BADREN-756703 format. One line per field, with one value per residue (C-alpha): x, y, z; residue in one letter. Coordinates in steps of 0.1 Angstrom, whole numbers, plus 5000, padded with zeros to 4 digits. Each point is the difference from the previous one (the first is absolute). Last residue first. Layout:
BEGIN
xx <- X, ... $
yy <- Y, ... $
zz <- Z, ... $
aa <- A, ... $
// end
This chain:
BEGIN
xx <- 5319, 4985, 5015, 4973, 4999, 4963, 4993, 5022, 4983, 4966, 5011, 5012, 4970, 5006, 4970, 5003, 4968, 4991, 4968, 4992, 4999, 4980, 4973, 5000, 4982, 4970, 4995, 4999, 4977, 4974, 4999, 5001, 4972, 4979, 5007, 4996, 4962, 4986, 5020, 4984, 4989, 5033, 5020, 4983, 5006, 5037, 5005, 4987, 5035, 5017, 4988, 5017, 5032, 4999, 4995, 5031, 5020, 4990, 5010, 5033, 5006, 4992, 5025, 5026, 4994, 5001, 5035, 5013, 4984, 5015, 5035, 5020, 5020, 4978, 4981, 4986, 4990, 4984, 4980, 4989, 4988, 4979, 4986, 4990, 4984, 4978, 4990, 4968, 4989, 5001, 4984, 4972, 4992, 4993, 4981, 4978, 4992, 4993, 4978, 4979, 4994, 4992, 4975, 4983, 4993, 5004, 5008, 5032, 5003, 4979, 5028, 5001, 5002, 5029, 5019, 4995, 5012, 5030, 5006, 4999, 5022, 5027, 5000, 5004, 5029, 5016, 4997, 5015, 5029, 5005, 5001, 5027, 5021, 4998, 5012, 5036, 4989, 4972, 4986, 5004, 4985, 4969, 4996, 5001, 4973, 4978, 5005, 4994, 4969, 4985, 5008, 4985, 4968, 4996, 5006, 4976, 4973, 5001, 5001, 4970, 4983, 5007, 4986, 4968, 4998, 5008, 4973, 5003, 4978, 5027, 5011, 5004, 5026, 5028, 4991, 5000, 5033, 5016, 5027, 5004, 5011, 5025, 5016, 4998, 5019, 5027, 5001, 5005, 5020, 5022, 5008, 5010, 5020, 5018, 5008, 5018, 5014, 5016, 5015, 5016, 5017, 5012, 4977, 5000, 5037, 4992, 4973, 5023, 5027, 4973, 4989, 5035, 5010, 4991, 5021, 4993, 4981, 4967, 5019, 5012, 4966, 4978, 5023, 5004, 4984, 4971, 4997, 4985, 4978, 4963, 4983, 4982, 5004, 4989, 4968, 4994, 5003, 4975, 4975, 5004, 4993, 4970, 4985, 5007, 4982, 4970, 4999, 5001, 4970, 4981, 5008, 4988, 4967, 4995, 5007, 4976, 4972, 5006, 4998, 4967, 4985, 5011, 4985, 4968, 4997, 5004, 4972, 4977, 5006, 5028, 4991, 4998, 5034, 5017, 5020, 5037, 5013, 4972, 5020, 4975, 5005, 4998, 4974, 5005, 5002, 5027, 5021, 5004, 5000, 5033, 5005, 4991, 5011, 5035, 5003, 4996, 5026, 5021, 5003, 5014, 5026, 5011, 5000, 5022, 5025, 5002, 5012, 5035, 5007, 4987, 5015, 5034, 4999, 4991, 5029, 5024, 4991, 5025, 5027, 4999, 4979, 5006, 5023, 4991, 4963, 4999, 5019, 4977, 4968, 5013, 5005, 4962, 4996, 5031, 4988, 4965, 5007, 5003, 4967, 4983, 5016, 4988, 4965, 4999, 5012, 4974, 4972, 5010, 4999, 4966, 4987, 5009, 4982, 4969, 4996, 5002, 5029, 5026, 4994, 5022, 5030, 4995, 5004, 5032, 5013, 4993, 5014, 5031, 5006, 4997, 5026, 5023, 4998, 5006, 5032, 5011, 4996, 5019, 5028, 5025, 4995 $
yy <- 5115, 4968, 4981, 4988, 4963, 5001, 4976, 5019, 5033, 4984, 4992, 5035, 5019, 5032, 5024, 5032, 5007, 5036, 4996, 4969, 5018, 5028, 4975, 4979, 5027, 4999, 4963, 5003, 5030, 4981, 4972, 5025, 5020, 4968, 4987, 5034, 5008, 4965, 4988, 5026, 4978, 4980, 5033, 5011, 4966, 4997, 4964, 5012, 5013, 4967, 4987, 5027, 4997, 4962, 5003, 5023, 4977, 4970, 5016, 5010, 4964, 4987, 5024, 4987, 4964, 5010, 5015, 4970, 4975, 5018, 4997, 5032, 5002, 5019, 5026, 5023, 4971, 4981, 5031, 5009, 4964, 4998, 5035, 4991, 4967, 5021, 5027, 4983, 4997, 5038, 5008, 4973, 5008, 5036, 4990, 4976, 5025, 5028, 4978, 4985, 5032, 5018, 4973, 5004, 5036, 5028, 5028, 5017, 5021, 4972, 4995, 4963, 5011, 5023, 4972, 4976, 5027, 5006, 4962, 5000, 5031, 4988, 4965, 5015, 5022, 4970, 4980, 5028, 5003, 4963, 4998, 5027, 4983, 4966, 5015, 4986, 4972, 5003, 4966, 4987, 5032, 4996, 4964, 5011, 5026, 4975, 4972, 5023, 5014, 4965, 4994, 5034, 4992, 4967, 5017, 5029, 4978, 4978, 5029, 5016, 4966, 4997, 5035, 4988, 4970, 5021, 5026, 5034, 5027, 5027, 4995, 4963, 5009, 5005, 4971, 4977, 5015, 4992, 4976, 5022, 5030, 4980, 4985, 5034, 5017, 4974, 5002, 5037, 5007, 4969, 5003, 5037, 4993, 4971, 5020, 5026, 4975, 4981, 5032, 5007, 4966, 5002, 4974, 4981, 4990, 4984, 4980, 4989, 4988, 4980, 4984, 4996, 5022, 4987, 4978, 5002, 4974, 5018, 5032, 4985, 4989, 4969, 4979, 4964, 4968, 5020, 5010, 4990, 4972, 5000, 4967, 4976, 5020, 5032, 4982, 4985, 5034, 5015, 4972, 5005, 5038, 4994, 4974, 5020, 5031, 4979, 4984, 5034, 5012, 4969, 5007, 5036, 4987, 4975, 5028, 5023, 4974, 4994, 5037, 5001, 4973, 5018, 5032, 4983, 4983, 5034, 5014, 4971, 5009, 4991, 5001, 4963, 4995, 5024, 5027, 5002, 4987, 5018, 5030, 5018, 5020, 4974, 5017, 4973, 5025, 5018, 4969, 5001, 4964, 4980, 4980, 5026, 5030, 4984, 4986, 5033, 5022, 4969, 4994, 5035, 4993, 4969, 5018, 5026, 4974, 4989, 5036, 4993, 4969, 5016, 5034, 4986, 4981, 5032, 5019, 4972, 4994, 5022, 4993, 4962, 4978, 4972, 5012, 5037, 4994, 4975, 5024, 5029, 4979, 4982, 5029, 5004, 4963, 5000, 5031, 4987, 4965, 5014, 5017, 4967, 4985, 5030, 4996, 4963, 5008, 5028, 4978, 4971, 5023, 5014, 4965, 4986, 5028, 4999, 4963, 4997, 4975, 4985, 5019, 5030, 4976, 4989, 5036, 5005, 4966, 5008, 5036, 4988, 4972, 5023, 5023, 4971, 4987, 5034, 5004, 4965, 5004, 5033, 4987, 4997, 5036 $
zz <- 4871, 4989, 4971, 4977, 4994, 4991, 5029, 5023, 4991, 5006, 5036, 5007, 4985, 5019, 5005, 5019, 5020, 5001, 4981, 5020, 5033, 4983, 4990, 5032, 5020, 4976, 5004, 5038, 4997, 4981, 5026, 5029, 4984, 4999, 5035, 5019, 5001, 4995, 5030, 5023, 5029, 4999, 4999, 5033, 5017, 4990, 4989, 4967, 4992, 5005, 4967, 4980, 5019, 4995, 4962, 4997, 5022, 4980, 4967, 5015, 5012, 4965, 4985, 5025, 4990, 4963, 5003, 5020, 4976, 4970, 5012, 5003, 4967, 4990, 5021, 4973, 4977, 5029, 5010, 4965, 4994, 5032, 4995, 4965, 5013, 5023, 4976, 4988, 5036, 5003, 4967, 5001, 5037, 4990, 4968, 5019, 5027, 4975, 4978, 5027, 5019, 4968, 4990, 5034, 4992, 5025, 4975, 5010, 5032, 5017, 5025, 4989, 4964, 5009, 5016, 4971, 4975, 5022, 5000, 4962, 4995, 5025, 4984, 4965, 5012, 5016, 4968, 4978, 5024, 5001, 4962, 4999, 5026, 4982, 4967, 4998, 4977, 4975, 4993, 5035, 5013, 4979, 5011, 5036, 4995, 4982, 5026, 5029, 4983, 4998, 5037, 5009, 4980, 5019, 5034, 4993, 4986, 5031, 5024, 4983, 5002, 5037, 5006, 4983, 5024, 5030, 4994, 4982, 5016, 5001, 5036, 4993, 4973, 5025, 5022, 4969, 4989, 5033, 4986, 4969, 5020, 5020, 4968, 4983, 5028, 4996, 4962, 4997, 5032, 5000, 4963, 5002, 5032, 4983, 4969, 5021, 5025, 4971, 4986, 5034, 5005, 5036, 5014, 4967, 5005, 5033, 4984, 4972, 5025, 5017, 4967, 4986, 4971, 4966, 4977, 4962, 4981, 4999, 4991, 4968, 4989, 4996, 5022, 4989, 5014, 5014, 5037, 5034, 4986, 5011, 4994, 5023, 5032, 4983, 4988, 5034, 5017, 4976, 5006, 5037, 4997, 4978, 5022, 5032, 4986, 4990, 5035, 5016, 4979, 5010, 5037, 4996, 4985, 5028, 5026, 4983, 5000, 5037, 5007, 4981, 5021, 5032, 4987, 4990, 5034, 5018, 4979, 5010, 5037, 5023, 5037, 5007, 4983, 5024, 4982, 5008, 4966, 4980, 4988, 4978, 4968, 4972, 4978, 4974, 4971, 5021, 5000, 4963, 4989, 4995, 4968, 4973, 5021, 5005, 4964, 4983, 5018, 5006, 4963, 4995, 5027, 4982, 4967, 5017, 5011, 4963, 4995, 5012, 4979, 4967, 5007, 5008, 4967, 4982, 5016, 4992, 4963, 4981, 5026, 4996, 5023, 5025, 5028, 4998, 4995, 5029, 5023, 4991, 5007, 5031, 5024, 5006, 5009, 5022, 5018, 5004, 5014, 5035, 4996, 4993, 5031, 5020, 4985, 5010, 5036, 5003, 4987, 5023, 5030, 4992, 4990, 5034, 5018, 4978, 4993, 4962, 5000, 4977, 4968, 5010, 5003, 4964, 4986, 5019, 4990, 4963, 5002, 5018, 4976, 4970, 5015, 5008, 4965, 4985, 5021, 4993, 4963, 4999, 5021, 4972, 4992 $
aa <- X, X, X, X, X, X, X, X, X, X, X, X, X, X, X, X, X, X, X, X, X, X, X, X, X, X, X, X, X, X, X, X, X, X, X, X, X, X, X, X, X, X, X, X, X, X, X, X, X, X, X, X, X, X, X, X, X, X, X, X, X, X, X, X, X, X, X, X, X, X, X, X, X, X, X, X, X, X, X, X, X, X, X, X, X, X, X, X, X, X, X, X, X, X, X, X, X, X, X, X, X, X, X, X, X, X, X, X, X, X, X, X, X, X, X, X, X, X, X, X, X, X, X, X, X, X, X, X, X, X, X, X, X, X, X, X, X, X, X, X, X, X, X, X, X, X, X, X, X, X, X, X, X, X, X, X, X, X, X, X, X, X, X, X, X, X, X, X, X, X, X, X, X, X, X, X, X, X, X, X, X, X, X, X, X, X, X, X, X, X, X, X, X, X, X, X, X, X, X, X, X, X, X, X, X, X, X, X, X, X, X, X, X, X, X, X, X, X, X, X, X, X, X, X, X, X, X, X, X, X, X, X, X, X, X, X, X, X, X, X, X, X, X, X, X, X, X, X, X, X, X, X, X, X, X, X, X, X, X, X, X, X, X, X, X, X, X, X, X, X, X, X, X, X, X, X, X, X, X, X, X, X, X, X, X, X, X, X, X, X, X, X, X, X, X, X, X, X, X, X, X, X, X, X, X, X, X, X, X, X, X, X, X, X, X, X, X, X, X, X, X, X, X, X, X, X, X, X, X, X, X, X, X, X, X, X, X, X, X, X, X, X, X, X, X, X, X, X, X, X, X, X, X, X, X, X, X, X, X, X, X, X, X, X, X, X, X, X, X, X, X, X, X, X, X, X, X, X, X, X, X $
// end
């Protein structure tokens, strides 16, 4: 716990440097390498950033506020994603509207016509817009790093709960213990399937909706509303579980059922089995994301309750890994040529099915509130 400040500071530094590196050059070969390096640095910061919410809530907040605190810190990430859905289309033009379809690098100047000039001009405009977008990202990342550098204490003067002051297993020892912790793998698989597939599905939402006549800008607004509503839902769900202890599993089952229903609705609308109304696509997509994202802090808290006294950062790091694996599997599927050509046929049933599969896994999950038992001075059997 003593290293919380340094972990968050390192994470913020990686994000800031990664964003800054991508601003160095727009020359194609150099920019490609710099973008990959910057994104790798951003990815390296991910496990630390995703582990922080539960660690912060444990160190700084009493038991009756922990899940809510986790929700606030965890869902700020979703507000950032929501902003990107809107900021991206606002700053960078849709390349299809520019009709940028020609590669002019090997075309002699004397043979280029007026259309070629327009394409070249449009490419220059796009490069400038992308550069502006990268500057905005770097400014936000650098400001965040400076705020953490100026003030981010590791812990309060006195622990807010009994468990906050108790010793945990070492990080490496905790990771080893997680490998053989059956209940953790049960909740981790549910988390990885539901949130990992959603992460991949959301990242190609504009491609998904393109088949149904919804453009990139409008898809961006659907993503924005989905992320904001998911953040609000996460706060509400978390506050409920803070007020009524020992009910996280029940709330998660309700949320997973709601997500399954919403994404099945979305899928059936896309198949035109249900009325093909734009409002139905909006509502079903927003509700589906709302339920899954709203469940994220509940997964976090249930996992650390189940694995106590394994340190929260080890548990959260493994959960983040499982989310990334679920997302990676989803995004690797279009690498197959046939699946890439039929993305609209399998993406939506896969999203609905991933939520449905999680319901029986959660039904048979046996909950143990180990950390809460310590805080209530209950002797665990």
